[in-house]
C-alpha positions in Angstrom: 77.9 100.2 124.8 80.0 96.9 123.5 83.1 98.2 125.2 85.6 96.3 123.0 83.7 99.4 120.6 83.8 102.3 122.0 88.0 101.6 122.7 87.9 100.8 118.3 86.2 103.8 117.9 88.0 106.2 120.6 91.3 104.8 119.2 90.2 105.9 115.4 89.2 110.0 117.0 92.6 109.7 118.2 94.8 108.3 115.5 92.7 110.5 113.1 92.9 113.5 114.9 97.2 113.0 115.1 97.7 111.5 110.6 97.4 113.6 107.5 96.5 110.2 105.2 93.7 109.2 106.4 92.1 107.4 103.4 94.7 105.1 104.3 94.5 103.4 107.8 93.1 100.4 108.4 93.1 98.9 112.4 92.1 95.2 112.8 91.1 93.7 116.1 92.1 90.8 118.3 90.5 89.7 121.4 92.4 86.9 123.5 90.6 85.9 126.9 91.3 90.2 129.0 93.6 90.7 126.4 92.4 93.7 123.0 95.2 93.8 120.1 95.1 96.4 118.4 97.1 96.3 114.4 97.1 100.0 113.7 98.8 100.1 109.9 99.4 103.5 108.8 101.1 105.7 105.5 104.7 105.4 106.3 104.7 109.0 106.5 102.3 109.2 109.4 104.3 106.3 111.2 106.9 108.8 112.4 103.8 111.4 113.3 102.2 109.1 115.2 104.8 107.8 117.3 106.2 111.2 117.7 109.8 111.7 119.4 111.0 109.5 121.3 107.9 107.7 121.2 106.2 109.8 123.1 102.8 110.0 121.2 102.3 106.7 120.4 102.9 106.1 124.9 100.6 108.3 125.9 97.8 106.4 123.4 98.4 103.0 124.7 98.6 105.1 128.1 94.6 106.5 127.4 93.3 102.9 125.1 94.7 101.3 128.6 92.8 104.1 131.7 89.2 103.4 128.9 89.6 99.7 129.5 90.5 99.1 132.9 86.8 99.9 134.0 86.1 96.7 132.3 88.9 95.0 133.6 90.3 94.6 130.0 93.6 94.8 129.0 94.3 96.3 125.7 97.7 96.5 123.1 98.4 98.7 120.1 100.7 97.5 117.8 102.0 100.4 115.3 103.2 99.6 112.1 103.4 101.4 108.2 102.0 99.7 105.0 103.9 98.2 102.9 104.8 100.9 99.9 105.0 97.3 97.4 104.0 94.3 97.7 106.8 91.1 97.9 107.1 89.7 95.1 106.9 86.6 93.7 109.3 83.8 93.8 110.3 82.3 90.5 108.5 79.3 89.6 
C-alpha cells in the first residue's frame, strides 16, 4: 500500500471522528524528501474541537501520525487552519 495514502486515510478517519462539519474538510499533502506535510482546513467551529484543550488533542493526533510514519522512515507534520469565512476583498481598481 502507498504509505502517504495510508497516512492520509488515517488522518481523515481520526479527524472525521472528532468534528461535526464533515462536509467542510480539506486535506492537502505535500512531500519534500522524507517529510510529509498535511494542511488541514476546517470549519472554524471544528478547529477548536480538533485542537482541544491546551492543544492536547492535536498533539496526540500529531504523535499518532508520527508513529505511523516512523516504520517507513518518514517525518510527518500536520497544520490545522480554519477556512476563511469570506474571500478576501479585491483591491480597488
